[in-house]
ROFIGU-557623 format. One line per field, with one value per residue: residue number from 1; residue in three letters; x, y, z of N, C-alpha, C in turn. Coordinates in pm, 1 decimal, decimal comma. Example, Ala and Ser with C-alpha at 12.3 -4.5 7.8 and 13.67 -1.06 7.14 Angstrom:
seq	[1  2]
type	[ALA  SER]
n.east	[1319,0  1285,0]
n.north	[-569,0  -225,0]
n.up	[780,0  708,0]
ca.east	[1230,0  1367,0]
ca.north	[-450,0  -106,0]
ca.up	[780,0  714,0]
c.east	[1320,0  1290,0]
c.north	[-330,0  3,0]
c.up	[780,0  787,0]
# end
This chain:
seq	[1  2  3  4  5  6  7  8  9  10  11  12  13  14  15  16  17  18  19  20  21  22  23  24  25  26  27  28  29  30  31  32  33  34  35  36  37  38  39  40  41  42  43  44  45  46  47  48  49  50  51  52  53  54  55  56  57  58  59  60  61  62  63  64  65  66  67  68  69  70  71  72  73  74  75  76  77  78  79  80  81  82  83  84  85  86  87  88  89  90  91  92  93  94  95  96  97  98  99  100  101  102  103  104  105  106  107  108  109  110  111  112  113  114  115  116  117  118  119  120  121  122  123  124  125  126  127  128  129  130  131  132  133  134  135  136  137  138  139  140  141  142  143  144  145  146  147  148]
type	[MET  GLU  ILE  ILE  LEU  ARG  GLU  ASP  VAL  GLU  LYS  LEU  GLY  THR  ARG  GLY  GLN  VAL  VAL  LYS  VAL  ALA  ALA  GLY  TYR  ALA  ARG  ASN  PHE  LEU  LEU  PRO  LYS  ARG  LEU  GLY  VAL  ALA  ALA  THR  ASP  SER  ASN  ARG  LYS  ILE  VAL  GLU  GLN  GLU  ARG  GLN  ALA  HIS  LEU  ARG  LYS  GLU  VAL  LEU  VAL  LYS  SER  GLU  ALA  GLU  ASP  LEU  ALA  LYS  ILE  LEU  SER  SER  VAL  SER  ILE  SER  ILE  ALA  ARG  LYS  ALA  GLY  GLU  ASN  GLY  GLN  LEU  PHE  GLY  SER  VAL  THR  ALA  SER  ASP  ILE  ALA  ASP  ALA  LEU  GLU  ALA  GLN  LYS  PHE  SER  ILE  ASP  ARG  ARG  LYS  VAL  GLN  LEU  ASP  GLU  ALA  ILE  ARG  THR  LEU  GLY  ASP  HIS  LYS  VAL  THR  LEU  ARG  LEU  HIS  ARG  GLU  VAL  SER  ALA  GLU  ILE  THR  VAL  SER  VAL  VAL  PRO  GLU  ALA]
n.east	[1604,6  1769,2  1859,4  1929,3  2039,0  1904,5  1918,3  2068,7  2007,4  1930,8  2097,1  2102,0  2232,6  2436,3  2395,3  2383,1  2478,1  2458,0  2225,4  2104,8  1781,7  1475,1  1199,2  945,3  1009,4  1142,8  941,7  730,1  835,6  1097,8  1084,5  829,6  881,4  1082,4  1344,7  1507,9  1594,5  1522,3  1786,2  1897,2  2078,0  2040,8  1934,4  2151,8  2335,1  2196,7  2170,8  2439,1  2509,2  2346,6  2467,2  2721,4  2653,2  2541,9  2766,8  2922,6  2756,1  2752,3  3012,3  3010,1  2812,8  2932,3  3160,6  3040,5  2921,6  3148,8  3257,0  3052,6  3070,0  3314,4  3249,8  3042,3  3175,8  3268,0  3042,9  2815,2  2524,5  2253,8  2000,9  1709,3  1538,9  1279,5  1370,1  1432,7  1543,1  1768,2  1888,5  1759,5  1559,2  1228,3  1075,3  1237,6  1524,1  1513,2  1605,5  1471,1  1438,4  1704,6  1761,0  1586,2  1703,9  1946,3  1847,8  1762,6  2005,8  2067,6  2141,5  2055,8  1955,6  1840,0  1623,4  1654,5  1917,8  2046,8  2214,6  2112,2  2138,2  1962,7  1710,0  1806,9  1815,5  1915,0  2063,1  2335,4  2641,6  2641,1  2771,0  2686,5  2635,3  2624,0  2509,3  2605,5  2654,7  2697,5  2963,9  3057,5  3064,8  2977,4  3055,0  2876,7  2831,6  2586,0  2429,2  2239,7  2039,0  1893,9  1558,4  1455,3]
n.north	[2332,9  2149,8  1813,0  1507,7  1213,7  891,6  659,8  529,4  729,6  727,8  932,2  1143,2  1120,4  957,1  738,3  906,6  1145,1  1500,5  1681,1  1936,5  2008,2  2071,1  2203,5  2085,9  1839,4  1716,8  1715,3  1574,7  1339,3  1237,0  1250,8  1118,8  857,3  782,6  817,6  1018,9  1269,7  1580,4  1821,4  1859,1  1922,7  1714,5  1511,5  1471,3  1340,6  1102,7  990,3  955,1  752,5  547,3  521,0  422,7  170,1  61,9  51,4  -145,4  -366,2  -372,2  -450,2  -719,5  -822,5  -773,9  -938,7  -1191,6  -1191,5  -1188,7  -1440,2  -1604,5  -1531,5  -1645,0  -1915,8  -1928,8  -1867,7  -2095,0  -2223,6  -2370,4  -2357,7  -2532,5  -2490,9  -2608,4  -2551,9  -2514,0  -2505,2  -2365,9  -2476,1  -2323,6  -2252,6  -2058,3  -1963,8  -2063,9  -1837,9  -1718,2  -1702,3  -1582,9  -1357,3  -1449,8  -1721,7  -1805,3  -1754,4  -1939,2  -2178,4  -2165,1  -2182,5  -2444,6  -2566,1  -2519,6  -2254,8  -1950,1  -1697,4  -1381,1  -1283,8  -1024,0  -971,0  -1085,0  -991,8  -911,2  -781,5  -809,4  -1053,6  -1399,4  -1542,2  -1738,5  -2063,1  -2222,3  -2135,7  -1884,2  -1599,1  -1477,4  -1215,0  -1189,8  -972,5  -950,0  -782,2  -432,1  -383,1  -628,4  -882,1  -1173,7  -1409,4  -1635,9  -1933,4  -1990,4  -2246,2  -2293,5  -2534,5  -2746,6  -2861,3  -3196,1]
n.up	[1642,1  1893,8  1914,8  2081,6  1952,2  2001,0  1865,9  1564,4  1289,0  958,3  723,3  898,0  1155,3  1410,7  1695,7  2007,0  1911,1  1884,1  1710,5  1492,1  1411,0  1230,5  1412,1  1372,8  1254,0  1461,5  1662,1  1540,0  1433,6  1532,5  1821,3  1894,8  1801,1  1961,4  1880,7  1940,7  2192,0  2361,4  2378,6  2664,8  2976,0  3165,3  3004,2  2836,8  3005,2  3062,7  2806,0  2747,4  2927,9  2828,9  2580,6  2646,8  2751,2  2521,0  2353,9  2479,6  2442,6  2165,9  2098,5  2175,6  2000,7  1754,0  1768,2  1777,4  1524,8  1363,2  1422,3  1321,4  1053,2  980,0  992,9  801,5  566,4  446,5  366,9  139,3  -49,9  -205,8  -439,7  -586,0  -887,2  -1134,3  -1474,2  -1799,7  -2129,7  -2199,3  -1960,6  -1819,0  -1545,3  -1443,8  -1294,4  -997,5  -775,5  -459,3  -187,0  34,7  -25,9  -12,9  255,1  371,4  281,8  417,4  673,9  674,3  693,5  951,9  1014,4  1138,3  971,1  893,4  629,0  540,3  571,2  365,8  85,9  -213,5  -531,3  -739,4  -804,8  -848,1  -1163,9  -1325,8  -1394,9  -1214,8  -1033,2  -786,8  -622,9  -310,5  -85,1  264,7  501,4  804,9  1014,9  1076,9  1014,6  938,1  699,5  508,2  252,9  57,7  -140,5  -375,0  -530,5  -805,8  -924,5  -1180,6  -1145,3  -1099,2]
ca.east	[1592,6  1876,1  1812,8  2030,9  1987,6  1912,8  1942,2  2122,6  1904,5  1994,6  2110,9  2092,4  2343,1  2450,2  2353,4  2458,2  2517,6  2366,4  2198,1  2010,9  1676,8  1356,3  1113,6  839,3  1068,3  1167,9  815,2  640,2  897,8  1203,5  1041,5  729,7  939,0  1190,0  1473,5  1588,0  1539,6  1565,7  1924,8  1914,0  2191,6  2005,4  1921,6  2286,5  2393,3  2124,0  2205,9  2578,6  2507,1  2290,5  2566,5  2825,6  2596,4  2526,4  2899,2  2961,2  2673,3  2793,2  3135,4  2970,7  2739,8  3027,7  3246,1  2957,7  2904,8  3275,9  3266,1  2957,1  3123,0  3418,8  3181,7  2964,5  3260,0  3287,2  2911,8  2760,2  2387,9  2202,7  1857,2  1657,9  1429,3  1246,8  1442,6  1416,7  1656,4  1884,9  1938,1  1676,5  1466,0  1087,6  1068,1  1368,2  1568,8  1514,5  1673,3  1392,7  1473,3  1839,4  1748,9  1523,1  1802,9  2040,7  1774,1  1765,0  2139,3  2078,3  2191,1  1942,0  1989,9  1721,5  1626,5  1697,5  2063,8  2096,3  2230,3  2097,2  2102,9  1839,4  1686,3  1884,7  1725,7  1983,0  2126,3  2479,0  2689,2  2633,8  2824,1  2588,4  2689,5  2538,2  2548,8  2578,6  2668,9  2729,9  3102,7  3095,2  2985,4  3030,7  3013,7  2847,3  2806,0  2452,6  2424,2  2103,1  2041,4  1760,9  1474,2  1440,1]
ca.north	[2263,7  2052,9  1680,8  1404,9  1090,8  770,1  552,2  576,1  771,6  739,9  1065,9  1246,6  1107,1  832,2  734,6  992,3  1267,6  1614,1  1735,0  2047,7  1974,1  2156,3  2173,1  1995,7  1706,8  1661,5  1696,9  1481,4  1213,9  1185,9  1233,7  1012,2  725,0  767,6  815,4  1126,1  1345,6  1720,0  1833,2  1925,7  1866,9  1585,3  1414,0  1440,4  1241,5  976,8  936,6  909,6  622,6  452,0  501,5  334,8  35,1  17,5  18,5  -276,0  -466,9  -372,3  -529,2  -860,8  -856,4  -775,3  -1057,7  -1305,3  -1183,3  -1228,9  -1585,7  -1660,8  -1507,7  -1745,6  -2042,3  -1919,7  -1851,5  -2225,8  -2283,3  -2364,6  -2411,1  -2571,6  -2467,9  -2667,8  -2477,6  -2550,7  -2419,0  -2392,3  -2540,6  -2235,6  -2220,3  -1955,0  -2020,2  -2025,8  -1771,7  -1670,5  -1734,0  -1456,1  -1355,0  -1534,7  -1860,1  -1829,6  -1760,0  -2067,3  -2283,8  -2156,1  -2231,3  -2590,9  -2608,4  -2479,6  -2118,9  -1859,4  -1571,2  -1307,9  -1261,0  -886,3  -967,1  -1138,6  -878,9  -943,6  -664,1  -852,5  -1196,8  -1488,0  -1594,5  -1835,8  -2177,2  -2209,0  -2089,3  -1739,9  -1551,2  -1393,0  -1154,5  -1180,4  -859,3  -998,6  -669,4  -311,1  -389,5  -767,2  -951,0  -1304,0  -1445,5  -1778,0  -1975,5  -2045,3  -2323,7  -2312,9  -2654,4  -2775,7  -2955,5  -3320,4]
ca.up	[1768,5  1913,0  1957,7  2101,2  1891,3  2082,7  1769,1  1437,4  1194,9  828,5  665,5  1000,8  1249,2  1482,5  1835,5  2097,4  1843,8  1897,3  1577,5  1485,3  1315,2  1235,4  1527,3  1330,2  1233,2  1594,9  1733,5  1472,3  1393,2  1619,8  1960,1  1913,2  1774,2  2060,0  1812,8  1997,7  2304,6  2362,4  2423,7  2794,5  3048,9  3225,3  2895,3  2787,1  3096,1  3043,5  2675,0  2755,0  2994,7  2732,0  2475,9  2700,7  2756,3  2382,3  2300,9  2533,8  2375,1  2025,2  2088,7  2180,3  1878,1  1643,0  1777,8  1736,9  1380,0  1302,0  1434,8  1226,7  918,6  954,8  966,7  678,3  447,2  382,7  341,3  4,8  -50,2  -336,5  -452,4  -709,8  -947,8  -1272,1  -1567,0  -1942,0  -2195,5  -2207,3  -1827,3  -1756,0  -1447,8  -1445,6  -1164,5  -954,5  -639,7  -387,1  -57,2  123,9  -58,9  37,5  401,8  404,0  259,3  528,5  790,7  664,5  736,5  1092,4  1030,7  1150,0  906,4  849,8  484,3  513,6  576,9  238,5  -5,0  -355,2  -610,5  -805,5  -786,1  -935,6  -1265,1  -1411,8  -1329,4  -1193,8  -903,4  -767,7  -495,8  -241,8  35,5  382,3  585,8  939,2  1106,4  1001,7  970,2  910,0  597,6  467,0  117,3  41,5  -278,4  -396,4  -654,2  -853,7  -1009,2  -1237,9  -1073,1  -1176,6]
c.east	[1704,5  1821,0  1934,5  1971,6  2008,8  1938,4  2008,8  2006,2  1974,0  1986,2  2094,5  2209,2  2342,2  2408,7  2444,4  2499,0  2412,5  2350,4  2096,3  1910,7  1563,0  1266,3  1004,2  889,6  1093,3  1036,7  729,7  703,1  994,9  1156,4  935,7  785,2  1055,4  1326,6  1566,0  1517,7  1591,7  1703,7  1934,2  2030,4  2159,8  1992,1  2058,3  2351,3  2328,2  2164,2  2350,6  2587,4  2452,2  2392,3  2677,1  2776,8  2583,3  2661,4  2947,3  2885,3  2717,6  2919,2  3102,8  2903,9  2836,6  3115,5  3168,9  2940,9  3033,5  3294,2  3174,6  3006,8  3230,7  3355,8  3111,8  3051,2  3283,3  3155,3  2872,3  2620,6  2344,7  2051,2  1811,7  1537,4  1402,2  1313,6  1415,1  1543,8  1782,4  1936,2  1862,9  1577,6  1323,3  1061,3  1207,3  1400,4  1585,8  1592,0  1601,3  1423,5  1611,1  1836,8  1686,0  1621,6  1908,7  1977,0  1772,5  1900,2  2170,8  2148,1  2070,6  1983,4  1861,0  1733,8  1672,9  1848,5  2127,4  2096,6  2227,0  2060,2  1973,0  1829,1  1767,5  1788,3  1790,9  2040,3  2274,2  2512,6  2688,1  2691,4  2722,3  2651,0  2583,7  2592,0  2511,7  2579,3  2705,4  2871,0  3147,6  3003,6  3055,5  2977,6  2992,7  2823,3  2667,2  2452,9  2278,2  2108,5  1902,0  1687,6  1453,9  1298,1]
c.north	[2159,8  1925,3  1591,4  1275,1  972,0  648,0  613,4  610,1  799,2  882,7  1177,5  1237,8  972,4  848,6  822,7  1125,5  1375,7  1675,2  1847,9  2016,2  2074,3  2110,1  2073,0  1854,0  1639,6  1624,3  1586,3  1346,7  1159,5  1158,4  1124,6  871,6  693,6  750,0  923,3  1190,0  1487,5  1729,4  1917,1  1858,5  1729,9  1476,8  1375,5  1332,1  1104,7  910,8  886,5  773,2  514,4  418,9  407,3  189,7  -22,5  -23,1  -116,9  -388,3  -482,4  -456,2  -678,0  -905,0  -866,3  -899,9  -1183,9  -1308,2  -1225,9  -1380,1  -1654,9  -1644,2  -1609,9  -1880,0  -2039,4  -1909,2  -1984,6  -2293,3  -2263,9  -2425,0  -2439,0  -2556,1  -2522,3  -2587,2  -2530,7  -2450,5  -2461,2  -2452,9  -2454,1  -2190,9  -2109,6  -2022,3  -1976,9  -1966,3  -1723,8  -1721,1  -1600,4  -1468,4  -1444,5  -1682,8  -1897,2  -1840,5  -1891,9  -2183,7  -2283,3  -2208,1  -2383,9  -2647,0  -2559,7  -2344,8  -2026,3  -1721,6  -1506,6  -1276,6  -1119,4  -871,4  -1023,6  -1024,5  -927,0  -815,6  -689,1  -1003,4  -1277,9  -1556,1  -1697,6  -1949,4  -2148,6  -2163,3  -1936,8  -1706,2  -1454,1  -1343,4  -1150,1  -1069,0  -892,9  -887,2  -549,1  -319,2  -530,1  -824,6  -1081,1  -1334,5  -1596,3  -1806,8  -2040,3  -2115,1  -2344,2  -2426,0  -2679,4  -2880,7  -3078,5  -3341,9]
c.up	[1777,2  1975,4  1978,3  2048,2  1983,7  1996,1  1646,6  1345,5  1062,4  776,6  767,8  1097,8  1318,3  1627,8  1920,8  2038,5  1865,4  1758,9  1587,0  1374,9  1327,9  1349,7  1490,4  1310,2  1367,2  1663,2  1671,9  1438,7  1498,7  1762,1  1977,2  1892,1  1867,4  1993,0  1868,4  2114,9  2295,3  2426,7  2550,6  2867,7  3108,0  3118,4  2838,5  2873,8  3075,3  2912,0  2674,9  2823,6  2901,2  2623,7  2522,4  2705,0  2615,4  2323,2  2352,2  2463,5  2229,1  2004,7  2088,7  2050,4  1760,2  1648,4  1739,4  1585,6  1308,5  1309,2  1334,4  1083,5  883,3  920,2  831,1  553,0  375,0  345,3  194,8  10,5  -193,0  -336,5  -587,2  -758,5  -1088,4  -1365,5  -1710,3  -1999,4  -2194,7  -2069,6  -1757,0  -1661,4  -1478,2  -1307,7  -1127,7  -814,5  -567,7  -255,5  43,0  100,0  -2,5  190,4  445,9  387,0  369,9  657,1  792,4  706,5  877,8  1113,8  1032,4  1098,1  856,8  700,5  449,1  518,2  450,8  137,7  -150,4  -428,8  -685,7  -788,8  -887,9  -1032,1  -1358,0  -1327,4  -1307,7  -1053,3  -899,4  -630,5  -436,3  -112,1  144,7  470,2  729,4  1043,1  1019,9  943,3  929,8  803,1  560,4  327,6  110,3  -106,3  -283,7  -532,9  -690,6  -955,4  -1066,4  -1157,3  -1160,4  -1221,5]
# end
């Protein structure tokens, strides 16, 4: 069955792309979640109009993300945690903690945009990547200091 994707679907395709999928996958997943529509001539025209509007919006979002990345590249945050004698933390610093610290500095960053391979478990400075947009990322310095 041919489907026109209305959203980017991981491991399947991008918005506006015509893909061939199993009928059950289309009927049970793509169509109910409005991720795609049947590939008819009228739907192709509608999806093309949606795609054009999405591209205009995408340009604005990307430029805002680039501006924010320039500002965030000079930002450094400090997080205090209890630690043992050898610099190991009792617990860890997670993406949520980093997002909260950025929120305290008046930056509204969703915790899902903080890219941590694993939680920070040691004292010191750590470089953390923020994924602001599909094509834009910024790197900030997170200083983990011992709690007094």
